[in-house]
Each structure stands twice: as C-alpha cells, then as structure tokens.
Phi, psi and omega in degrees: 000014181302151176079356176286141189259131181241132173256120178256119179252099188206126184271343178277109187301320181298317180292315182297324180289325176296314179299314180302315183300313182292320180291317180294328177298331179267007173095007179276150172267122190243133172241137182245134173243132182263352179222163177294321180297317178296320180297315181297325177292316182291336182295350175290340177274175184258124177233157179268338181197151178237134170251119190238119172281135184280342184248094181252159185289335186247341177198160182276147182296331179300321180294321178296316179299313180298318178296315180300318183291350176288343184213008181208147176253018181304136179302138184223127176249121177277137180236119189202159174274352180284113189247359183289156178301321180298318179296319179297314181298318179298314181298315179293326178293331178284348178118008176291146179269338179204163187219113183246129184262135174283146351289151186226164175271121178303323179295321178294320179299316178299320179297320179292323176300313179302316182298316180295319181291327175297318180296320180296319182292331179291330177264159180278138173291139183274108177239123177265133182231138184223151175052056178057041176082005179299319177237126178233137181236118179260108185287331181288316181273355181056046184230148175233142180231140175244120182052037176085355181259132180298140177262141179268084180258142172287168179302316181294319178298318179297317180300315181296313180300315181295318179305313183286320184291332180289343179225071181304143177077350178278132181274127177249129174286164178301319181296320178297320179293316178304310183296329184278328189244006182307129183205194186299321185261018179264135189274348171099345182256131190298332180292342177293341175302322180303318180294320178296316179299317179301315180296318180297316180301318180296338182266330186251342184261143172291320177227100182302337179284341178231071186293142175249359179240308183248116183249138174276129174254100189302129180084355184234315182151229184221156173214156179267127186243009176295154181265116180299142178278000000 
C-alpha cells in the first residue's frame, strides 16, 4: 500500500504526530492539517483517505464531512472523543466510513485505514471522461484534467463542474446550482454562479467564447454539452 496518500485533519499536535508516525511506518504518505480552513485548502489535492477529528479550533468536523460528501466519495474515518451511540450514528449518517473514539490504539487505526483502502480498491474509482479524454474528472481525488494536465479548480468550481458533468445535456438553473453546491466559499447569491461558470470556462475550454463543455441556455441556466467517452 506504499505511496497512498492520507490527509490527517487533527489540531492536537501530539496526536497528529503519533498518527503520522504509525502511518508512515506502514508506507503511507501523510499530510497533516491543524485547522478546518487548512484542510479545505488541502482538499484541492488528491488523497486516498482522510482521517478527520470532529473538534477543530475554527469549525466543526461534521461540517467538513458534510461539505466533502457533496462532491467526493473519498474514504473518511472520523476521529473523536464523542463516544455516544447518537454521535456515532450522526457521524456515519453524514457520510463517514468509520468512527474511531479517543483514546485509540494507533495500530488499530492503521488497520482500519487498510480496511477502508481495500474496500476502495475492490470498487472502481469513478472517473468521468469526455471528448476522447480531453476532459477527465476524478470524483474520488476531486481532480479534473484537461489533455492530461491538472486543472486548478477551487472547491466550488469543482462542485459545479461535477454537478453538470454527471448529467450531460440537463439544464440547471442558477438556483438549482446554488442549492447543490452551496459551501464555505460560496457567497450565497445565485448570480455569482455566472462568475464561477466564467472561471471554469477559462480553465477547461480552448476558446471560452465557443465552449464545447459548458453552454449557457439563455433565460434558463447552464448545461454540460461534452460527449461522454
């Protein structure tokens, strides 16, 4: 399992260093985020699994989990001092794949990481490909590539692109897009969608004035017109 990337979101340095030490000993590449804001920034990169502490200094882990599940199926293990049955049910209901209560055994945590990654490998990673591979969207890694080159999309831009690409030819109104992708960096007004679409076009289209992926349906909204491979 060497080279698989793990993102640890944990503000207690002693705990994060113990987790890092045990995971790296097993060959994993580990990145640590100490705040929710740092984690959301790092989520633009591709990871194979996330370990998420629910009690962070700037935002609660449940909100990060809920936001993440809006655009990614990456395996996620919640790490928390909340041990009640109700807390466990809530965490799993938000989309966590496993729930580990503090204090915990680092060896057991590594075993749970391995188990989640085995399940992921048994299933196919969901990759959407369009126009003979010109545009590829990896939902697990939350990454998009144009002609094989990674695109620098914000979290909101990725959500919008994925929403439209998963249902080619379907017209989405601005309000529908707002409701589907609303998140931490979203400003709340539906017309801001126009600005996001403009930014996405500049990143995925050869000629934004003649789009082959994102089309404006005047008076209605937007639709994805790329041809699935």
